[in-house]
Structures are given as C-alpha cells and as structure tokens.
C-alpha positions as a printed Julia matrix, in Angstrom:
348×3 Matrix{Float64}:
  86.27  79.7   214.63
  87.19  76.77  212.26
  90.91  75.71  211.56
  90.58  76.82  208.4
  89.74  80.65  209.25
  92.21  80.78  212.12
  95.02  79.39  210.16
  94.56  80.87  206.85
  98.23  82.42  206.41
  99.49  79.06  207.14
  97.29  77.21  204.88
  97.96  79.61  202.1
 101.74  79.02  202.55
 101.28  75.31  202.39
  99.36  75.22  199.35
 101.52  77.73  197.4
 104.53  75.79  198.25
 102.93  72.64  197.02
 102.08  74.5   193.65
 105.59  75.9   193.18
 106.51  71.98  192.9
 103.68  70.39  191.52
 101.66  73.01  189.08
 100.42  71.53  185.84
 102.36  72.83  182.85
  99.51  74.06  180.62
  99.96  76.14  177.58
  98.26  79.18  178.81
 100.01  79.32  182.04
 103.13  81.06  183.19
 105.23  79.11  185.6
 104.56  79.6   189.36
 105.79  82.62  190.86
 106.77  84.01  187.22
 107.33  87.81  187.13
 106.33  87.6   183.52
 102.63  88.66  183.17
 100.56  85.97  181.41
  98.86  87.3   178.22
  95.32  87.77  179.1
  94.04  86.82  175.75
  95.38  83.37  176.3
  93.93  83.17  179.9
  90.5   84.41  178.58
  90.31  81.94  175.54
  91.48  78.84  177.86
  88.92  79.89  180.57
  86.04  80.02  178.24
  87.08  76.73  176.59
  87.32  75.04  179.78
  83.9   75.64  180.81
  82.18  72.51  180.93
  85.18  70.81  178.88
  88.08  68.98  180.25
  91.76  70.01  180.08
  92.89  67.22  177.51
  90.03  67.83  175.28
  90.54  71.83  175.38
  94.14  71.77  175.04
  94.41  70.82  171.2
  91.76  73.31  170.47
  93.55  76.1   172.4
  96.79  75.36  170.44
  95.08  75.42  167.14
  93.19  78.6   167.88
  96.34  80.5   169.33
  98.36  79.23  165.98
  95.65  80.44  163.78
  94.51  83.72  165.63
  97.64  84.52  168.1
  95.91  87.92  169.26
  92.4   88.9   170.28
  92.52  91.44  167.26
  93.2   88.4   164.84
  90.28  86.51  166.54
  87.92  89.64  166.21
  88.57  89.7   162.44
  87.32  85.93  161.78
  83.91  85.22  159.82
  81.58  83.72  162.1
  81.3   80.63  160.09
  85.03  79.97  160.26
  84.88  80.46  164.04
  82.22  78.01  164.5
  83.73  75.38  162.19
  86.84  75.7   164.26
  84.87  75.25  167.49
  83.04  72.23  166.39
  83.5   69.31  168.74
  83.97  71.47  171.71
  80.41  71.71  172.55
  78.25  74.25  174.24
  78.39  76.41  171.14
  76.9   79.55  172.61
  80.46  80.09  174.19
  81.78  80.39  170.56
  79.32  83.11  169.65
  80.21  84.81  173.35
  83.81  84.3   172.48
  83.56  86.26  169.12
  81.23  88.9   170.51
  83.87  89.49  173.31
  86.96  89.53  170.94
  85.25  92.18  168.83
  84.43  94.18  171.69
  87.98  93.96  172.89
  89.18  95.05  169.57
  86.81  97.7   168.81
  86.12  99.21  171.95
  89.39  98.94  174.21
  91.97  99.11  171.32
  92.85  95.33  171.28
  93.96  95.43  175.0
  91.84  93.48  177.65
  90.73  95.81  180.69
  92.72  94.93  183.75
  90.03  95.09  186.44
  87.54  92.49  187.43
  84.57  95.04  187.05
  85.56  96.12  183.65
  86.29  92.69  182.3
  82.65  91.75  183.73
  81.38  94.56  181.37
  82.55  92.68  178.41
  79.82  90.69  176.37
  79.65  87.01  177.25
  82.29  87.38  180.38
  80.65  86.04  183.43
  81.67  86.53  187.16
  83.83  83.32  187.08
  85.77  84.19  183.78
  86.18  88.02  184.96
  87.68  86.84  188.26
  89.74  84.33  186.62
  91.35  86.86  184.05
  91.97  89.64  186.69
  93.49  86.99  189.02
  95.78  85.17  186.71
  96.63  87.85  183.96
  96.6   90.97  186.13
  97.33  89.48  189.65
  94.21  91.05  191.04
  93.06  89.46  194.39
  90.01  88.13  192.89
  88.06  85.17  194.17
  87.99  82.55  191.55
  85.69  79.61  192.18
  85.16  76.87  189.57
  84.21  73.06  190.17
  87.53  72.14  191.56
  87.53  75.0   193.97
  83.97  74.32  195.02
  84.97  70.82  195.95
  88.05  71.88  197.79
  86.34  74.38  199.66
  83.44  72.17  200.6
  85.76  69.67  202.29
  87.88  72.14  203.93
  84.9   73.72  205.76
  82.61  70.45  205.7
  79.75  72.55  204.11
  76.44  70.69  204.68
  74.27  72.49  202.21
  73.89  70.44  199.13
  74.79  71.79  195.65
  73.65  73.74  193.8
  72.15  75.72  196.57
  75.64  75.76  198.44
  77.36  78.04  195.78
  77.05  81.15  197.49
  78.13  79.91  200.65
  81.09  78.25  199.03
  82.03  81.41  197.14
  81.86  83.35  200.46
  84.13  80.92  202.3
  86.64  80.87  199.29
  86.92  84.66  199.64
  88.13  84.29  203.08
  91.24  82.71  201.81
  91.92  85.16  199.01
  94.92  87.83  199.81
  96.82  90.17  197.88
  99.9   87.71  197.73
 100.25  85.85  194.61
  96.5   85.69  193.77
  96.84  84.35  190.09
  98.9   81.55  191.51
  96.71  81.03  194.34
  93.6   80.6   191.99
  95.58  78.04  190.0
  96.87  76.18  192.96
  93.32  75.63  194.21
  92.19  74.47  190.69
  95.36  72.28  190.5
  94.72  70.63  193.82
  91.14  69.76  193.02
  92.14  68.48  189.78
  94.72  66.25  190.85
  94.63  65.39  194.64
  91.23  66.5   196.06
  89.42  64.55  193.3
  85.69  63.85  193.08
  86.2   60.12  194.23
  89.04  58.61  196.2
  90.84  62.1   197.08
  94.51  61.5   197.59
  94.41  62.94  201.28
  97.74  61.6   202.14
  99.38  63.67  199.29
  97.14  66.83  200.28
  99.41  69.8   201.53
  96.54  71.26  203.28
  94.84  68.1   204.77
  95.66  69.02  208.2
  93.3   71.96  207.72
  90.42  69.91  206.45
  87.15  69.53  208.37
  86.08  66.74  205.95
  89.18  64.62  206.36
  89.07  65.12  210.29
  85.4   63.46  210.01
  86.81  60.89  208.18
  84.64  61.04  204.94
  85.9   63.37  202.64
  84.34  61.43  199.56
  80.86  62.84  201.33
  81.57  66.43  200.17
  80.39  68.26  198.45
  76.9   67.09  199.36
  74.82  67.05  196.4
  70.97  67.34  195.7
  69.05  64.41  194.14
  69.21  64.83  190.27
  65.82  65.25  188.36
  65.65  62.82  185.53
  66.86  64.2   182.36
  64.43  64.34  179.59
  64.73  62.27  176.47
  64.02  63.39  172.97
  64.04  61.66  169.68
  64.44  62.88  166.03
  65.65  61.87  162.56
  68.85  63.07  160.78
  69.27  62.7   156.98
  72.56  61.72  155.41
  72.36  62.77  151.65
  75.43  61.76  149.64
  76.03  62.95  146.0
  77.97  59.73  144.85
  81.24  62.01  144.52
  82.4   62.17  148.07
  80.32  65.02  149.22
  77.46  65.27  151.79
  74.67  67.56  152.21
  74.83  70.02  155.18
  72.68  72.85  156.35
  73.34  75.98  158.46
  71.33  76.03  161.47
  69.31  78.99  162.73
  71.56  81.38  164.6
  69.34  80.96  167.97
  68.73  77.7   169.72
  70.83  74.64  170.33
  73.9   74.49  168.04
  72.64  77.77  166.63
  74.78  79.0   163.65
  76.65  75.67  163.33
  76.52  73.61  160.12
  74.82  70.31  160.6
  72.96  67.53  158.92
  69.43  67.9   157.91
  67.21  67.05  160.83
  63.71  66.81  161.91
  62.36  68.53  165.24
  63.52  66.61  168.36
  60.52  65.78  170.53
  59.48  63.22  173.12
  58.32  60.92  170.24
  59.69  60.56  166.84
  58.06  63.24  164.86
  56.59  62.94  161.54
  59.0   64.52  159.15
  59.49  65.08  155.38
  62.92  64.3   154.09
  64.87  67.24  152.91
  65.11  65.88  149.28
  63.23  63.25  147.36
  65.34  60.18  147.18
  65.36  56.41  148.07
  65.98  56.96  151.93
  66.95  53.87  153.87
  67.01  53.4   157.51
  70.87  53.15  158.91
  69.92  52.65  162.64
  70.34  55.43  165.21
  72.87  57.14  167.51
  72.67  58.26  171.18
  73.83  61.6   172.31
  73.52  63.31  175.9
  73.36  67.19  176.05
  73.32  69.08  179.2
  69.62  69.14  179.63
  68.42  66.2   177.81
  69.33  62.95  176.09
  68.65  62.2   172.44
  68.07  59.26  170.19
  68.91  60.37  166.52
  67.6   57.84  163.75
  69.76  58.12  160.86
  68.34  57.95  157.09
  70.59  57.57  154.17
  70.25  58.27  150.45
  72.01  59.22  147.3
  71.01  62.6   145.52
  72.24  65.72  144.16
  71.26  69.64  144.01
  68.97  71.38  146.33
  69.76  74.25  148.7
  72.52  72.48  150.51
  76.19  72.92  151.58
  77.88  70.14  149.41
  80.75  69.45  151.51
  83.57  66.61  151.04
  82.73  64.06  153.83
  86.19  64.16  155.45
  85.9   67.85  155.95
  82.32  67.39  157.12
  83.42  65.05  159.92
  85.94  67.49  161.14
  83.56  70.57  161.02
  80.18  69.02  162.29
  79.39  69.19  166.0
  79.61  65.86  167.83
  76.03  64.71  167.61
  75.98  65.21  163.75
  79.49  63.67  163.3
  78.09  60.59  165.13
  75.17  60.4   162.86
  77.46  60.98  159.64
  79.64  58.32  160.64
  76.63  55.97  161.13
  75.25  56.91  157.66
  78.74  56.45  155.93
  79.1   52.98  157.5
  75.88  51.69  156.44
  76.11  53.07  152.76
  79.64  52.27  151.49
  80.36  53.44  147.99
C-alpha cells in the first residue's frame, strides 16, 4: 500500500488546511469553508471558459459575460451571433456553441435551474464528464471526482505514475477517486486545482511549500519534474492560406459569416481561401487592386497556419461591412492578427 493510500485522511486534512489559507480569489468562487452555495451558473460558465484557457485570460470574459447575462436564462435568450462575438478571442469556438445549447436546455427543460447531480448534469448538451463533476462538487457539494490537467499532474506525482500521458488518464482518474470523500468535496476539488496551479507546477515544482510533499512518491524519488510522464508528441501539421482585407475607405472592413460547421464555425471572419498544405490557388472575394501585406502565423490545437494577407480598397458585395475597431474586437484571434497586418500595410 502506498503512503498516499494508507494516509489519505491525513493528506486530505493537510491539503484542506492549506487551501483555507492559500485559496486563490476568483470571481466564480465562494471562500473556503463557506456555507453559502456557489451559483451553479457561475461555476459552469467558468469551467467552460477555462477549458484550454488560462485563468488570467478567461477572467475578463467571465466578468463581461456575467455582467451582461447574470443568469443562465439571460444567456439562453441571446442571439447566436451576439454570443459568438462576445466569445471572440477565447478560442475553441465549439465551446461557445455548446454553451448556448446547454443554457437553452437548462432554461427550457429545467426551469432555469441547473440539475444538482453529476448524472443529470452530464445529460445536458455540451457538458462532459469533467464539467459535470466540477459543477456537482463545487456548486452542489457532491463527492464527485474532478480531474483537470492540474489534478492529473498532482496525482501523477503523488503516486509516481509511470504510464505516459495520455494513456495514463484512466489510471490517474481512478487514483484521484481514492482521495475523494464526503467532507468538503467542492473545496477538495478546488484545493487540488490550486495546488497544481501554484505549487505543483509543470516545471520547477515548489516542493518545500507543498503541504502534502511528505506523501509524494515522486518527491521521495527525488525527481518530481519527471512526472507526469508524457509520450513523444507527433509533429503538428502545417497549413497555408490567404486572407483578404478589403476596406471601403470609410473606416470599415469587409467580413463574412463562416459556415456553422467546421473550424471557427458560426464566427465572423475575414474572407479567406481554403487552408491546405500548400498555398492554394484562390480567387479574391472582390475585383480590386490587391496588394501583398505579408503573412501572419497562428497555431491551432491540431495544426499551425501561415496565412498570407492581401489588402485592397473597394465597396459593395455580399459582405458584413464593419467598423475596423469593432472588427478587431469581434474577430477570432487568427483573423484579428491578419486584420492588424492588413491595416498596418495600408494606412489611409
């Protein structure tokens, strides 16, 4: 039996005591040990935003969303295009579509009240196992097993798990479940997250500051940085394309609505060619005197992109003519980069 398994109650006490003094202050959280129930809408919204996104980047979006749509019913009533525009810059845009589908299901099928069990939460559209567990634990104090990337790292080091990620995930989830208890499950989930974020960091973990380092098998080995073990990454494919920046001479730029399905589906963007391994032959979206404005680089989860930028002046056409400053705030990051490049190359 490992030190972790045989001393789980002492480990839990040590970590929860640490959390009581060191919990991060975040706008979607209740203070440690609070008897006030955390609003499940705020927990759910924050967890969706934090998928593949850092806390500093997600926080201003969360604050804007909750100021504009303070309840799930308010969010459910928003137009799709308004929601996608408000999400611009957060990335992983399928999350925004799932967010709206889930909000509408809660509003229409559950009377605007989130269900309070992990199983019922998991039945909502767009809610996966992690989000269901997080909302169940944090908002409803259910003893759910909440395992994000930070928790995976903590658990992999506590138990010195030799299996490389991503294959290790089922094992890490099983081991994390051995530490879940009925006592303060919401605080326990957030304590593990905070420990992974601030102390048990990916590089140079602060073991001397860790309240549970005495239970840690990786530290006992003297090489906590080795964990979690990771499989060799495959090379990320590279694609190329062209984006066209068409300006009307009155401070507006031509945008288009992208198809609902596919990458950046439903978002507004610049007119663009297909993205392929080689620069595709593509017809510009309007007849104009197009000039080369260079290129921008962008990295998506599954591929990197070089996007050549072409600029011209024109008018008319089947475009969404949008003020340039407004467009910069509404566009996904890849198109905002291209627009900036185009504006810099063609001052008016």
